C-alpha positions in Angstrom: 0.0 0.0 0.0 2.9 2.3 0.7 4.1 1.8 -2.9 0.7 2.8 -4.2 0.5 5.9 -2.0 4.0 7.0 -3.0 3.4 6.5 -6.8 0.0 8.2 -6.5 1.4 11.3 -5.0 4.2 11.8 -7.6 2.0 13.5 -10.2 -1.4 15.4 -10.3 -3.1 12.5 -12.0 -2.0 8.9 -11.7 -3.7 5.9 -13.4 -3.0 2.3 -12.6 -3.9 0.3 -15.6 -3.4 -2.9 -17.6 -2.4 -2.7 -21.3 -5.0 -5.2 -22.3 -8.0 -3.5 -20.5 -10.4 -1.6 -22.8 -11.9 0.5 -19.9 -8.3 1.5 -19.0 -7.8 2.7 -22.5 -11.0 4.7 -22.4 -10.1 6.4 -19.2 -6.6 7.2 -20.3 -8.1 8.7 -23.5 -10.5 10.8 -21.5 -7.7 12.4 -19.6 -5.5 12.9 -22.7 -8.4 14.5 -24.6 -8.8 17.1 -21.8 -5.1 18.0 -22.1 -4.0 16.1 -18.9 -0.8 14.1 -19.0 -1.3 11.4 -16.3 1.4 9.1 -14.9 0.4 5.7 -16.0 1.5 2.4 -14.4 0.7 -0.7 -16.5 0.4 -3.4 -13.8 0.8 -6.2 -16.4 4.1 -4.8 -17.5 5.5 -4.1 -14.0 7.4 -6.6 -11.9 5.5 -5.5 -8.8 2.2 -5.5 -10.7 0.5 -8.3 -8.8 1.5 -6.7 -5.5 0.1 -3.3 -6.6 -3.1 -4.9 -7.9 -3.7 -6.5 -4.5 -3.1 -3.2 -2.7 -5.5 -1.4 -5.0 -8.2 -4.0 -4.2 -7.6 -3.5 -0.5 -8.2 0.2 -1.1 -11.6 -0.7 -2.5 -10.9 -0.7 -6.2 -12.9 -3.5 -7.6 -12.1 -4.3 -10.4 -8.5 -3.3 -9.6 -8.0 -1.3 -12.8 -8.4 1.3 -13.9 -7.6 3.0 -10.6 -7.4 6.8 -10.8 -5.8 9.1 -8.3 -6.1 12.9 -8.5 -4.0 15.1 -6.3 -2.8 12.0 -4.5 -6.3 10.9 -3.5 -8.0 7.8 -4.7 -10.9 8.8 -6.9 -12.2 5.5 -8.1 -12.3 3.4 -11.2 -13.9 3.9 -14.6 -17.5 4.1 -13.3 -16.7 6.9 -10.8 -14.5 8.8 -13.2 -17.2 8.7 -15.9 -19.8 9.9 -13.4 -17.6 12.8 -12.4 -17.0 13.7 -16.1 -20.8 13.6 -16.8 -21.7 15.7 -13.8 -19.0 18.3 -14.6 -17.0 17.9 -11.4 -14.0 16.1 -12.9 -12.6 19.3 -14.5 -12.8 21.1 -11.1 -10.9 18.3 -9.4 -8.2 18.4 -12.2 -7.8 22.1 -11.8 -7.6 21.9 -8.0 -4.9 19.3 -8.3 -2.9 21.4 -10.8 -3.4 19.0 -13.7 -5.3 21.7 -15.8 -4.6 25.4 -15.9 -7.6 26.7 -17.8 
């Protein structure tokens, strides 16, 4: 869990993902399309991937990916992020975290 917290605090937006996950791809695309450049950790390509996946599940992320952190805080997975996008509050969170300037 310490590894997740450390990685999640290194950039304004951090996404834990798997390269083969279509929802992960959609969430990454959502951030890129808004001009956000998140740090992305592909768990299936990382030697500590399984360990990080278990830590994410202990945080309450089920399924374990995509797991999105904004400003070092766990936001949720695809469903939560899409809800925030649709209700307009994602952009505010991104601005507050310094991921967007406009």
